[in-house]
All heavy atoms as an XYZ file, in Angstrom:
737
protein
N     123.921     85.688    335.028
C     124.607     84.426    334.565
C     123.679     83.477    333.854
O     124.062     82.883    332.842
C     125.325     83.738    335.712
C     126.280     82.708    335.299
S     127.662     83.355    334.354
C     128.809     82.132    334.427
N     122.444     83.392    334.423
C     121.500     82.479    333.723
C     121.010     83.040    332.451
O     120.938     82.197    331.619
C     120.195     82.393    334.657
C     120.424     81.598    335.980
C     118.990     81.509    336.693
C     119.232     80.721    337.981
N     117.977     80.698    338.776
N     121.036     84.285    332.195
C     120.708     84.807    330.910
C     121.758     84.431    329.858
O     121.463     84.141    328.767
C     120.635     86.356    330.971
O     119.595     86.747    331.798
N     123.008     84.479    330.340
C     124.211     84.146    329.440
C     124.067     82.663    328.972
O     124.195     82.324    327.888
C     125.570     84.432    330.053
C     126.738     84.077    329.268
C     126.756     84.798    327.973
C     127.957     84.303    330.024
N     123.797     81.786    329.963
C     123.630     80.390    329.707
C     122.493     80.146    328.808
O     122.591     79.291    327.790
C     123.513     79.609    330.938
C     124.749     79.480    331.783
N     125.732     78.672    331.336
C     125.040     80.029    332.860
C     126.762     78.822    332.305
N     126.390     79.595    333.189
N     121.337     80.849    328.999
C     120.190     80.634    328.118
C     120.508     81.079    326.739
O     120.082     80.452    325.748
C     118.991     81.466    328.725
C     117.651     81.501    327.977
C     117.188     79.962    327.802
C     116.612     82.212    328.558
N     121.155     82.286    326.612
C     121.519     82.814    325.372
C     122.394     81.842    324.636
O     122.182     81.571    323.338
C     122.145     84.194    325.385
N     123.367     81.378    325.252
C     124.301     80.366    324.662
C     123.633     78.985    324.162
O     123.805     78.487    323.103
C     125.530     79.979    325.519
C     126.458     81.156    325.756
C     127.485     80.732    326.790
C     127.184     81.487    324.482
N     122.640     78.648    324.948
C     121.793     77.475    324.681
C     120.958     77.722    323.311
O     120.966     76.750    322.534
C     120.911     76.968    325.846
N     120.458     78.796    323.318
C     119.595     79.123    322.171
C     120.421     79.264    320.859
O     120.073     78.684    319.892
C     118.759     80.511    322.338
C     118.183     81.034    321.049
C     117.845     80.407    323.463
N     121.480     79.900    321.033
C     122.407     80.049    319.901
C     122.978     78.666    319.412
O     123.043     78.362    318.268
C     123.607     80.979    320.125
C     124.648     80.799    319.060
C     123.139     82.410    320.348
N     123.245     77.821    320.317
C     123.731     76.499    320.111
C     122.658     75.681    319.414
O     122.913     74.839    318.497
N     121.418     75.771    319.850
C     120.259     75.103    319.208
C     120.092     75.543    317.838
O     119.766     74.689    316.904
C     119.005     75.229    320.067
O     119.252     74.736    321.371
C     117.883     74.479    319.417
N     120.061     76.860    317.623
C     119.731     77.304    316.314
C     120.907     77.037    315.293
O     120.590     76.811    314.139
C     119.692     78.853    316.341
C     118.388     79.399    317.004
C     118.531     80.929    317.069
C     117.202     79.033    316.407
N     122.055     76.861    315.848
C     123.212     76.452    314.871
C     123.116     75.032    314.404
O     123.672     74.688    313.386
C     124.555     76.596    315.669
N     122.293     74.175    315.029
C     122.108     72.731    314.625
C     121.157     72.702    313.525
O     121.027     71.682    312.908
C     121.674     71.902    315.778
O     120.438     72.285    316.268
C     122.746     71.881    316.866
N     120.188     73.704    313.340
C     119.245     73.595    312.223
C     119.888     73.909    310.915
O     120.881     74.708    310.772
C     118.234     74.686    312.402
C     117.196     74.288    313.552
C     117.205     74.901    314.769
C     116.281     73.313    313.372
C     116.528     74.502    315.752
C     115.342     72.956    314.375
C     115.569     73.603    315.614
N     119.502     73.266    309.798
C     120.096     73.613    308.519
C     119.769     74.826    307.994
O     118.780     75.497    308.502
C     119.381     72.497    307.604
C     118.219     72.036    308.283
C     118.419     72.249    309.759
N     120.546     75.397    307.133
C     120.257     76.688    306.539
C     118.978     76.756    305.937
O     118.347     75.738    305.450
C     121.379     77.053    305.417
N     118.379     77.942    305.789
C     117.005     78.019    305.249
C     117.014     77.616    303.736
O     117.990     77.762    303.149
C     116.414     79.464    305.430
O     117.225     80.424    304.640
N     115.865     77.323    303.314
C     115.684     76.831    301.899
C     115.845     77.971    301.009
O     115.720     79.184    301.313
C     114.330     76.247    301.744
N     116.312     77.655    299.874
C     116.477     78.606    298.711
C     115.270     78.825    297.815
O     114.484     77.858    297.569
C     117.620     78.165    297.877
N     114.987     80.061    297.578
C     113.863     80.268    296.637
C     114.183     79.952    295.235
O     115.359     80.300    294.790
C     113.539     81.827    296.668
C     112.379     82.059    295.730
C     112.120     83.601    295.588
O     111.186     84.006    296.446
O     112.594     84.201    294.617
N     113.414     79.226    294.601
C     113.692     78.787    293.207
C     112.719     79.580    292.242
O     111.564     79.795    292.725
C     113.547     77.357    292.988
C     114.407     76.512    293.852
C     115.862     76.671    293.454
O     116.140     76.640    292.173
N     116.836     76.806    294.454
N     113.136     79.756    291.003
C     112.189     80.364    290.021
C     112.211     79.529    288.848
O     113.292     79.171    288.377
C     112.601     81.783    289.729
C     112.240     82.757    290.850
C     112.444     84.189    290.419
N     112.015     85.037    291.461
C     111.760     86.331    291.407
N     111.611     86.873    290.216
N     111.422     86.999    292.456
N     111.029     79.275    288.374
C     110.977     78.550    287.036
C     109.936     79.220    286.181
O     109.082     80.003    286.630
C     110.532     77.092    287.193
C     109.261     77.056    288.120
C     111.643     76.345    287.975
C     108.572     75.620    288.183
N     110.029     78.870    284.837
C     109.021     79.397    283.934
C     108.234     78.216    283.455
O     108.901     77.142    282.985
C     109.825     80.013    282.604
C     110.598     81.310    283.065
O     110.305     81.879    284.054
N     111.557     81.611    282.144
N     106.929     78.257    283.492
C     106.084     77.282    283.133
C     105.219     77.722    281.923
O     104.527     78.603    282.045
C     105.061     76.737    284.341
C     106.047     76.381    285.455
C     104.325     75.592    283.856
C     105.296     75.976    286.798
N     105.274     76.919    280.878
C     104.501     77.224    279.680
C     103.129     76.436    279.851
O     103.123     75.244    280.172
N     102.050     77.109    279.679
C     100.706     76.522    279.765
C      99.977     76.700    278.524
O     100.009     77.804    277.873
C     100.026     77.053    280.977
C      98.585     76.304    281.167
C     100.813     76.808    282.335
N      99.259     75.711    278.079
C      98.364     75.863    276.866
C      96.814     75.811    277.204
O      96.489     75.558    278.324
N      96.040     76.015    276.129
C      94.589     75.996    276.185
C      93.987     76.963    277.187
O      93.040     76.819    277.842
C      94.097     74.596    276.592
C      94.591     73.463    275.548
C      94.141     72.109    276.017
O      93.277     71.933    276.750
O      94.772     71.125    275.359
N      94.633     78.150    277.271
C      94.220     79.215    278.085
C      93.327     80.205    277.218
O      93.684     81.234    276.748
C      95.354     80.076    278.665
C      96.346     79.304    279.539
C      97.519     80.244    279.908
C      95.665     78.713    280.817
N      92.067     79.771    277.043
C      91.163     80.436    276.050
C      90.279     81.363    276.637
O      89.646     82.181    275.948
C      90.364     79.328    275.283
O      89.629     78.604    276.209
C      91.302     78.411    274.434
N      90.225     81.486    278.031
C      89.323     82.547    278.582
C      89.949     82.881    279.961
O      90.822     82.283    280.481
C      87.981     81.961    278.779
S      87.823     80.597    279.979
N      89.324     83.956    280.562
C      89.898     84.370    281.929
C      89.794     83.264    283.002
O      90.649     83.139    283.906
C      89.036     85.582    282.272
C      88.595     86.192    280.956
C      88.497     85.026    280.011
N      88.767     82.472    282.902
C      88.550     81.374    283.833
C      89.591     80.321    283.798
O      90.078     79.830    284.665
C      87.144     80.712    283.685
O      86.143     81.735    283.790
C      86.852     79.640    284.651
N      90.153     80.138    282.575
C      91.155     79.163    282.383
C      92.472     79.630    283.226
O      93.128     78.806    283.973
C      91.670     79.122    280.870
S      90.360     78.476    279.864
N      92.916     80.881    282.984
C      93.947     81.364    283.837
C      93.851     81.399    285.262
O      94.702     81.072    285.966
C      94.301     82.891    283.422
O      94.711     82.872    282.069
N      92.589     81.633    285.645
C      92.203     81.578    287.117
C      92.457     80.201    287.614
O      92.958     79.935    288.686
C      90.804     82.175    287.365
C      90.354     82.030    288.745
C      90.769     82.979    289.722
C      89.487     80.998    289.076
C      90.374     82.956    291.032
C      89.102     80.916    290.520
C      89.529     81.847    291.380
O      89.069     81.716    292.644
N      91.880     79.172    286.911
C      91.936     77.793    287.361
C      93.415     77.438    287.449
O      93.807     76.759    288.513
C      91.275     77.006    286.309
O      89.934     77.406    286.172
C      91.289     75.486    286.671
N      94.211     77.760    286.505
C      95.623     77.469    286.596
C      96.324     78.105    287.752
O      97.100     77.498    288.540
C      96.406     77.762    285.192
C      97.874     77.668    285.404
C      95.796     76.886    284.114
N      96.028     79.286    288.027
C      96.641     80.059    289.111
C      96.190     79.471    290.533
O      97.140     79.330    291.449
C      96.283     81.584    289.129
N      94.996     79.095    290.589
C      94.491     78.497    291.818
C      95.159     77.142    292.076
O      95.599     76.795    293.192
C      92.953     78.361    291.858
C      92.434     77.399    293.041
C      92.231     79.654    291.865
N      95.455     76.401    290.952
C      96.019     75.081    291.114
C      97.583     75.252    291.620
O      98.066     74.654    292.514
C      96.139     74.374    289.808
N      98.240     76.264    291.024
C      99.682     76.527    291.348
C      99.799     76.999    292.827
O     100.594     76.662    293.614
C     100.330     77.570    290.368
C     100.549     76.949    289.063
S     101.647     78.011    288.111
C     100.557     79.267    287.578
N      98.731     77.928    293.192
C      98.817     78.465    294.542
C      98.427     77.345    295.693
O      98.672     77.495    296.839
C      97.865     79.652    294.694
C      98.424     80.896    293.985
C      97.628     82.057    294.236
N      98.143     83.196    293.559
C      97.510     83.741    292.514
N      96.189     83.467    292.249
N      98.037     84.812    291.895
N      97.894     76.209    295.236
C      97.651     75.123    296.045
C      98.832     74.325    296.484
O      98.822     73.498    297.394
N      99.835     74.491    295.714
C     101.191     73.881    296.063
C     101.900     74.809    297.106
O     102.021     75.920    297.027
C     102.031     73.740    294.863
C     103.371     73.085    295.110
C     101.279     72.935    293.765
N     102.360     74.117    298.184
C     103.082     74.854    299.243
C     104.105     75.761    298.813
O     104.904     75.430    297.967
C     103.599     73.725    300.219
C     102.793     72.503    299.989
C     102.384     72.705    298.457
N     104.043     77.032    299.290
C     105.120     77.997    299.066
C     105.118     78.649    297.722
O     105.960     79.650    297.421
C     106.445     77.559    299.422
O     107.081     76.855    298.404
N     104.143     78.287    296.730
C     104.213     78.817    295.339
C     103.722     80.242    295.363
O     102.678     80.591    295.964
C     103.428     77.879    294.465
C     103.281     78.560    293.054
C     104.169     76.641    294.230
N     104.331     81.041    294.626
C     104.052     82.494    294.274
C     104.121     82.695    292.910
O     105.205     82.478    292.402
C     104.895     83.486    295.089
C     104.553     84.879    294.974
C     105.481     85.828    295.695
O     106.285     85.405    296.532
O     105.426     86.966    295.291
N     103.090     83.290    292.159
C     103.180     83.663    290.801
C     103.727     85.030    290.720
O     103.193     85.907    291.332
C     101.811     83.585    290.238
C     101.261     82.062    290.311
C     101.882     84.052    288.717
C      99.712     81.988    289.959
N     104.928     85.032    289.998
C     105.662     86.390    289.936
C     105.015     87.222    288.690
O     104.893     88.377    288.749
C     107.147     86.128    289.774
C     107.681     85.365    290.932
C     107.868     87.378    289.636
C     107.404     85.954    292.280
N     104.911     86.470    287.599
C     104.392     87.248    286.331
C     103.788     86.202    285.428
O     103.965     84.967    285.531
C     105.663     87.855    285.592
C     105.277     88.955    284.707
O     104.178     89.289    284.594
O     106.244     89.415    283.921
N     103.090     86.716    284.375
C     102.450     86.067    283.367
C     102.754     86.753    282.051
O     102.514     87.958    282.044
C     100.975     85.770    283.571
C     100.233     85.139    282.376
C     100.404     83.745    282.246
C      99.689     85.794    281.511
C      99.799     83.100    281.143
C      98.971     85.205    280.417
C      99.027     83.848    280.214
N     103.137     86.023    280.965
C     103.339     86.554    279.612
C     102.570     85.805    278.678
O     102.612     84.545    278.661
C     104.806     86.702    279.305
O     105.524     87.219    280.279
C     104.952     87.307    277.906
N     101.676     86.433    277.889
C     100.940     85.774    276.902
C     101.839     85.163    275.768
O     102.850     85.922    275.493
C      99.929     86.732    276.228
C      98.786     86.930    277.172
C      97.628     87.754    276.470
O      97.469     87.575    275.243
O      96.953     88.533    277.126
N     101.620     84.025    275.234
C     102.403     83.518    274.236
C     102.070     83.974    272.885
O     101.068     84.826    272.761
N     102.859     83.610    271.919
C     102.651     84.201    270.589
C     101.497     83.435    269.911
O     100.723     84.077    269.155
C     103.950     83.852    269.619
C     105.057     84.741    270.130
C     106.304     84.441    269.260
O     106.155     83.722    268.172
O     107.342     84.861    269.661
N     101.206     82.173    270.371
C     100.095     81.431    269.876
C      98.830     81.588    270.842
O      98.976     81.759    271.949
C     100.300     79.989    269.790
C     101.412     79.618    268.781
O     101.508     80.342    267.694
O     102.188     78.635    269.066
N      97.628     81.765    270.205
C      96.424     81.897    270.884
C      96.234     80.911    272.040
O      96.482     79.780    271.753
C      95.230     81.925    270.016
C      93.898     82.083    270.905
C      93.600     83.186    271.297
C      93.083     80.917    270.968
C      92.284     83.339    272.055
C      91.902     80.937    271.740
C      91.569     82.176    272.164
N      95.912     81.297    273.261
C      95.762     80.350    274.368
C      96.878     79.797    274.952
O      96.762     78.881    275.784
N      98.100     80.420    274.691
C      99.283     79.859    275.424
C      99.834     81.065    276.249
O      99.600     82.249    275.997
C     100.400     79.438    274.487
O     100.777     80.514    273.665
C      99.869     78.380    273.510
N     100.718     80.689    277.194
C     101.231     81.706    278.108
C     102.418     81.132    278.930
O     102.407     79.901    279.090
N     103.170     81.958    279.549
C     104.246     81.472    280.390
C     104.057     82.199    281.757
O     103.992     83.451    281.867
C     105.660     81.779    279.817
O     105.697     81.083    278.641
C     106.760     81.289    280.720
N     104.131     81.400    282.811
C     104.063     81.848    284.205
C     105.487     81.855    284.774
O     106.188     80.793    284.613
C     103.187     81.000    285.085
C     101.695     81.069    284.812
C     101.102     80.312    283.915
C     100.992     81.986    285.501
C      99.717     80.332    283.645
C      99.598     82.067    285.358
C      98.943     81.320    284.334
O      97.630     81.412    284.151
N     105.818     82.904    285.403
C     107.092     82.844    286.251
C     106.721     82.553    287.646
O     105.855     83.370    288.234
C     107.912     84.171    286.049
C     108.200     84.417    284.544
C     109.135     84.102    286.926
C     108.922     85.794    284.387
N     107.171     81.440    288.137
C     106.808     81.050    289.507
C     107.900     80.965    290.456
O     108.933     80.434    290.018
C     106.060     79.731    289.386
C     105.617     79.196    290.689
C     104.899     79.904    288.387
N     107.815     81.485    291.757
C     108.710     81.222    292.772
C     108.262     80.260    293.835
O     106.949     80.226    293.998
C     109.040     82.578    293.426
N     109.130     79.426    294.363
C     108.796     78.483    295.397
C     109.970     78.176    296.285
O     111.062     78.332    295.887
C     108.230     77.315    294.848
C     109.133     76.565    293.952
C     109.863     75.477    294.398
C     109.346     76.768    292.516
C     110.681     74.712    293.694
C     110.181     76.169    291.816
C     110.919     75.061    292.328
N     109.636     77.765    297.456
C     110.676     77.314    298.342
C     110.993     75.889    298.063
O     110.170     74.890    298.083
C     110.049     77.402    299.826
C     110.938     76.908    300.929
O     111.753     76.052    300.575
O     110.869     77.327    301.989
N     112.290     75.610    297.802
C     112.699     74.242    297.277
C     112.663     73.179    298.353
O     112.818     71.976    298.098
C     114.029     74.275    296.618
C     115.126     74.641    297.418
O     114.965     74.919    298.661
O     116.282     74.583    297.004
N     112.365     73.484    299.612
C     112.146     72.477    300.635
C     110.795     72.198    300.838
O     110.335     71.201    301.457
C     112.767     72.971    301.986
C     114.338     72.902    301.997
C     114.863     73.128    303.353
O     114.134     73.271    304.408
O     116.119     73.117    303.503
N     109.846     73.077    300.314
C     108.391     72.870    300.460
C     107.754     72.272    299.150
O     106.714     71.655    299.300
C     107.646     74.126    300.794
N     108.332     72.528    298.022
C     107.853     72.086    296.806
C     108.977     71.827    295.788
O     110.105     72.249    295.967
C     106.779     73.104    296.288
N     108.553     71.314    294.712
C     109.518     71.236    293.539
C     108.735     71.430    292.292
O     107.549     71.448    292.202
C     110.258     69.826    293.417
C     109.321     68.587    293.260
O     108.425     68.729    292.504
O     109.544     67.619    293.949
N     109.473     71.592    291.108
C     108.826     72.047    289.909
C     107.894     71.037    289.406
O     106.934     71.343    288.793
C     109.908     72.410    288.842
C     110.902     71.206    288.519
C     111.899     71.743    287.598
O     112.269     72.972    287.470
N     112.527     70.794    286.882
N     108.131     69.696    289.633
C     107.231     68.676    289.192
C     105.902     68.738    289.868
O     104.811     68.535    289.276
C     107.848     67.279    289.354
C     109.140     67.026    288.411
O     109.156     67.567    287.470
O     109.954     66.237    288.848
N     105.860     69.067    291.133
C     104.626     69.192    291.948
C     103.809     70.312    291.303
O     102.571     70.324    291.138
C     104.909     69.588    293.396
C     105.606     68.490    294.155
S     106.059     68.964    295.809
C     104.469     69.426    296.570
N     104.433     71.477    290.958
C     103.721     72.574    290.247
C     103.019     72.212    288.939
O     101.828     72.388    288.683
C     104.594     73.829    290.293
C     105.182     74.161    291.604
C     103.745     74.997    289.555
C     106.259     75.165    291.554
N     103.969     71.555    288.108
C     103.466     71.265    286.775
C     102.294     70.148    286.921
O     101.322     70.261    286.171
C     104.634     70.625    286.004
C     104.113     69.920    284.682
C     105.714     71.743    285.638
N     102.503     69.198    287.743
C     101.398     68.215    287.921
C     100.191     68.844    288.581
O      99.036     68.363    288.154
C     101.951     67.078    288.894
C     102.931     66.170    288.151
C     102.449     65.602    286.825
O     101.243     65.159    286.753
O     103.200     65.669    285.891
N     100.287     69.867    289.328
C      98.947     70.490    289.783
C      98.347     71.115    288.679
O      96.992     71.129    288.643
C      99.380     71.610    290.836
N      99.019     71.780    287.675
C      98.300     72.432    286.542
C      97.790     71.363    285.712
O      96.623     71.448    285.262
C      99.430     73.231    285.735
C      99.963     74.301    286.579
C      98.785     73.760    284.459
C     101.178     75.080    286.060
N      98.438     70.240    285.376
C      98.055     69.194    284.522
C      96.787     68.536    285.117
O      95.886     68.037    284.372
C      99.136     68.169    284.316
C     100.198     68.601    283.474
C     101.243     67.594    283.219
N     102.376     68.063    282.336
C     103.560     67.535    282.159
N     103.856     66.443    282.909
N     104.495     68.082    281.578
N      96.678     68.425    286.465
C      95.546     67.706    287.122
C      94.212     68.500    286.794
O      93.153     68.012    286.915
C      95.842     67.745    288.546
N      94.335     69.843    286.413
C      93.177     70.634    286.153
C      92.771     70.502    284.644
O      91.703     71.082    284.293
C      93.347     72.077    286.479
O      94.379     72.623    285.628
C      93.687     72.329    287.883
N      93.662     69.756    283.914
C      93.331     69.460    282.440
C      93.966     70.436    281.420
O      93.855     70.291    280.244
N      94.948     71.224    281.968
C      95.748     72.026    281.054
C      97.182     71.516    280.783
O      97.809     70.980    281.713
C      95.810     73.426    281.659
C      94.526     74.115    281.736
C      93.803     74.031    282.862
C      93.890     74.883    280.623
C      92.543     74.626    283.019
C      92.749     75.503    280.699
C      91.951     75.256    281.901
O      90.722     75.893    281.958
N      97.667     71.520    279.569
C      98.946     71.138    279.357
C      99.965     72.136    279.793
O      99.839     73.318    279.813
C      99.063     71.113    277.785
C      97.986     72.102    277.345
C      96.877     72.064    278.336
N     101.037     71.592    280.488
C     102.016     72.461    281.117
C     103.411     71.775    281.021
O     103.475     70.489    281.260
C     101.686     72.780    282.585
N     104.408     72.605    280.902
C     105.776     72.133    280.917
C     106.717     73.228    281.326
O     106.450     74.407    281.142
C     106.243     71.681    279.419
C     105.580     70.410    279.000
O     105.722     69.343    279.633
O     104.791     70.385    277.947
N     107.793     72.807    281.888
C     108.856     73.772    282.221
C     109.512     74.314    280.948
O     109.893     73.517    280.046
C     110.042     73.130    283.109
C     109.435     72.469    284.339
C     111.161     74.158    283.451
C     108.700     73.478    285.228
N     109.385     75.684    280.821
C     109.981     76.266    279.573
C     111.531     76.484    279.778
O     112.327     76.192    278.824
C     109.277     77.606    279.302
C     109.908     78.282    278.113
C     107.832     77.297    279.047
N     111.891     77.025    280.850
C     113.277     77.388    281.214
C     113.392     77.654    282.584
O     112.480     78.194    283.228
C     113.461     78.759    280.461
C     114.786     79.499    280.731
C     114.816     80.788    280.099
O     114.351     80.981    278.995
O     115.284     81.836    280.682
N     114.401     76.999    283.176
C     114.636     77.182    284.612
C     115.362     78.580    284.784
O     116.260     78.878    284.080
C     115.466     76.112    285.284
O     114.783     74.951    285.175
N     114.879     79.325    285.943
C     115.515     80.625    286.143
C     116.374     80.436    287.402
O     116.313     79.544    288.096
N     117.266     81.509    287.513
C     117.954     81.497    288.787
C     117.215     82.262    289.883
O     116.435     83.132    289.586
C     119.314     82.285    288.501
C     120.243     81.519    287.539
O     120.187     80.339    287.571
O     120.889     82.242    286.781
N     117.443     81.925    291.101
C     116.737     82.570    292.187
C     117.353     83.865    292.508
O     118.374     84.289    292.004
C     116.807     81.648    293.442
O     118.073     81.273    293.831
């Protein structure tokens, strides 16, 4: 009987927590990527934001530009935090297109 009460208490407690956060995906255009160190610096900056994962990178049509596809937990971070982390390293960055999770 104690096990049943414990199980019901655990289920009741878990039911009070909000649903888990949703993964968001965004595309971030970055400029001035003129060498491998540039891309590394940008990647380190993005990974410094909680929950950020770099999914893919595509080189842009213009030299030194590219687009990162980034996933993140929307309760741990937001797109502005990621863009500002890149800009803080001195590289221009903007949201190119929001993706669906």
